[in-house]
C-alpha positions in Angstrom: 0.0 0.0 0.0 1.2 3.4 -0.8 2.2 5.7 2.0 0.3 8.8 2.3 2.1 12.0 3.0 0.8 15.5 3.5 2.7 18.6 2.7 2.7 20.4 6.1 4.4 23.6 5.0 1.9 26.4 4.3 2.4 28.2 1.1 0.8 31.6 0.8 -0.2 33.3 -2.6 3.1 34.5 -4.3 5.1 33.3 -1.3 8.8 32.7 -1.3 9.7 29.8 -3.5 9.6 26.4 -2.2 11.2 23.0 -2.9 8.9 19.9 -2.8 10.0 16.3 -3.2 7.9 13.3 -3.3 9.4 10.0 -2.3 9.3 6.8 -4.5 5.9 5.0 -4.2 4.4 7.6 -2.0 1.6 10.2 -2.4 1.9 13.8 -1.4 -0.9 16.4 -1.2 -0.2 20.1 -1.9 -1.8 22.3 0.8 -5.2 23.8 0.0 -4.6 27.0 1.9 -3.9 29.1 -1.1 -5.1 29.1 -4.8 -1.7 30.2 -6.2 1.5 28.3 -5.4 5.0 29.0 -6.4 7.7 26.3 -6.4 11.4 26.6 -7.1 11.8 22.9 -7.6 9.3 20.0 -7.8 10.6 16.5 -7.9 8.4 13.4 -7.9 10.4 10.2 -7.7 9.7 6.9 -9.4 6.1 5.7 -8.9 5.3 8.7 -6.7 2.2 10.9 -7.1 1.7 14.7 -6.3 -1.9 15.6 -5.8 -3.1 19.2 -6.5 -6.3 20.1 -4.7 -9.4 21.4 -6.4 -9.1 24.9 -5.0 -5.6 25.5 -6.4 -5.9 27.4 -9.6 -2.3 28.3 -10.5 1.0 26.5 -9.8 4.4 28.0 -11.1 7.3 25.7 -11.0 11.1 26.5 -11.8 12.4 23.0 -12.1 10.1 20.0 -12.6 11.4 16.4 -12.6 9.0 13.4 -12.9 10.6 10.0 -12.4 9.5 6.6 -14.0 5.7 6.3 -13.8 5.6 9.4 -11.7 2.3 11.5 -11.8 1.0 14.9 -11.1 -2.7 14.3 -10.3 -5.0 17.2 -10.5 -8.4 17.0 -8.5 -11.5 17.7 -10.5 -12.7 21.2 -10.0 -14.9 24.0 -11.5 -12.0 26.3 -12.2 -9.3 25.6 -14.7 -5.7 25.0 -13.4 -2.8 26.9 -14.9 0.5 24.9 -14.5 3.5 27.0 -15.6 6.8 25.2 -15.8 10.2 27.0 -16.7 12.1 23.6 -17.2 10.8 20.0 -17.2 12.6 16.6 -17.2 10.1 13.9 -17.6 11.1 10.2 -17.4 9.4 7.2 -19.2 5.8 6.6 -18.2 5.4 9.8 -16.2 2.3 11.8 -16.9 0.0 14.6 -15.8 -3.7 13.6 -15.1 -6.7 15.8 -14.8 -9.3 13.1 -15.0 -12.9 13.6 -13.9 -14.4 11.6 -11.2 -16.8 8.6 -11.9 -20.4 8.9 -11.0 -22.0 7.2 -8.0 -25.6 6.6 -7.0 -25.5 9.8 -5.1 -23.3 12.1 -7.4 -23.2 12.6 -11.2 -19.8 12.1 -13.0 -17.5 15.0 -13.0 -15.7 16.3 -16.1 -11.9 16.4 -16.6 -10.4 19.5 -15.1 -9.6 22.2 -17.6 -5.8 22.6 -17.9 -3.5 25.3 -19.3 0.0 23.8 -19.4 3.0 25.8 -20.2 6.5 24.3 -20.4 9.3 26.6 -21.7 11.9 23.9 -21.8 11.1 20.2 -22.1 13.2 17.2 -22.1 10.9 13.9 -22.2 10.4 10.8 -24.3 6.7 11.9 -24.2 4.4 14.3 -22.8 1.4 12.5 -21.5 -1.7 14.1 -20.3 -4.9 12.3 -19.3 -8.0 14.8 -18.9 -10.8 12.3 -19.9 -14.2 12.7 -18.2 -15.5 10.4 -15.6 -17.6 7.5 -16.3 -21.4 7.7 -15.5 -23.0 5.9 -12.6 -24.7 2.5 -13.3 -28.4 2.4 -13.4 -30.3 1.0 -10.3 -31.2 -2.8 -10.2 -34.9 -3.5 -10.5 -36.7 -4.9 -7.6 -37.4 -8.6 -7.4 -41.1 -9.6 -7.6 -42.8 -11.2 -4.6 -43.5 -14.9 -4.5 -47.1 -16.0 -4.9 -49.0 -17.5 -1.9 -49.1 -21.3 -1.6 -52.6 -22.7 -1.8 -54.5 -24.4 1.1 -56.4 -27.8 1.1 -59.6 -26.2 1.9 -59.5 -22.9 -0.1 -58.4 -21.2 -3.2 -55.5 -21.8 -5.6 -51.8 -20.8 -5.5 -51.1 -17.2 -6.1 -49.1 -16.0 -9.1 -45.7 -14.6 -8.6 -45.3 -10.8 -9.0 -43.3 -9.3 -11.8 -39.9 -7.9 -11.3 -39.6 -4.1 -11.7 -37.6 -2.6 -14.6 -33.9 -1.6 -14.1 -33.2 2.1 -14.5 -31.0 3.6 -17.2 -27.2 4.2 -16.7 -26.2 7.9 -16.2 -24.3 9.8 -18.8 -20.6 10.2 -18.8 -19.0 13.6 -18.0 -17.3 15.6 -20.7 -13.5 15.5 -21.3 -11.5 18.6 -20.4 -10.3 21.6 -22.4 -6.5 21.4 -22.5 -4.2 24.1 -23.7 -0.6 23.3 -24.3 2.3 25.7 -24.7 5.5 23.8 -25.4 9.0 24.4 -27.0 8.8 24.8 -30.8 11.3 22.0 -31.3 9.5 19.4 -29.3 8.1 16.7 -31.7 4.3 16.7 -32.3 4.2 12.8 -32.2 5.6 12.8 -28.7 2.6 14.8 -27.3 -0.3 12.5 -26.3 -3.3 14.0 -24.7 -6.5 12.3 -23.8 -9.8 14.2 -23.6 -12.5 11.7 -24.4 -15.8 12.0 -22.6 -16.4 9.4 -20.0 -18.2 6.2 -20.6 -21.9 5.9 -20.0 -23.0 4.2 -16.9 -24.1 0.5 -17.2 -27.7 -0.4 -17.5 -29.5 -1.5 -14.5 -30.6 -5.1 -14.7 -34.3 -5.9 -14.4 -35.6 -7.4 -11.1 -36.1 -11.1 -10.9 -39.7 -12.6 -11.2 -41.5 -13.8 -8.2 -42.1 -17.5 -8.0 -45.7 -18.8 -8.1 -47.2 -20.6 -5.2 -46.2 -24.2 -4.9 -48.5 -27.0 -5.8 -50.0 -28.9 -2.9 -51.3 -32.4 -2.7 -54.4 -32.8 -0.4 -56.7 -35.7 0.5 -59.5 -34.7 -1.7 -57.9 -32.8 -4.5 -54.6 -31.4 -5.7 -54.1 -27.7 -5.7 -52.0 -26.6 -8.6 -49.0 -24.3 -8.3 -49.2 -20.6 -9.5 -47.5 -19.1 -12.4 -44.3 -17.3 -12.0 -44.1 -13.5 -12.7 -42.2 -11.9 -15.4 -38.6 -10.6 -15.1 -38.2 -6.8 -15.2 -36.7 -5.2 -18.3 -33.1 -4.1 -18.3 -32.6 -0.3 -18.4 -30.5 1.4 -21.1 -26.7 2.1 -21.0 -25.9 5.8 -20.3 -24.6 8.1 -23.2 -20.9 8.9 -23.6 -19.7 12.2 -22.4 -18.7 14.8 -25.0 -15.1 14.9 -25.8 -12.9 17.8 -24.7 -10.6 19.7 -26.9 -6.7 20.3 -27.3 -4.9 23.4 -28.5 -1.1 23.5 -29.0 1.0 26.5 -29.0 4.6 26.6 -29.8 6.9 28.9 -27.6 
């Protein structure tokens, strides 16, 4: 299990430059006490993750180094994040993620975080950015039908099982983010990989199971037949896919 580390130092808006280091295989969260942060150096070691809170809207970094499979993970938020880097050295598999959150039964899926990424000097095998929308919540499962009543030997017949109720539709996926990139003019276009697809629609809710009919019963005088089972509920429909975001690339 990854270790969870919290960055305890308070960084005020436009405060003096800070140096932040994330250890290998660990997670560090920037403080959420200010919307604007300035870092002299940011280093995320191999397989480490730096988490940027939703209320942070601008981060300026002098020197950025991401180790192998390291990540900068940006929490979904209503406001775009501006990430401005003077010099970046990115190792194989490292990436910046601004993905939306998947939906739940209580909350709708969230869109990818809009991102304005500026890197003046870039040394990397690839620049990977994932800003896809969150997947929609699944539909509710239909209720099962009640079982029919068993017959008696002196009255009536077996009851029919109740029908299962229909499952509900899956919820729509959230849109992908709007990503603006400003990178050096000599960084190859085929090394820029940005994902802004909308989130997948939620799975359809399955229909409820049918109730069983009352069971047949043998009596001294006659035999009471069993009741018919109900019908299963219909499955809902899958949710629609979220709208794709957009990517614009500017050369510095």
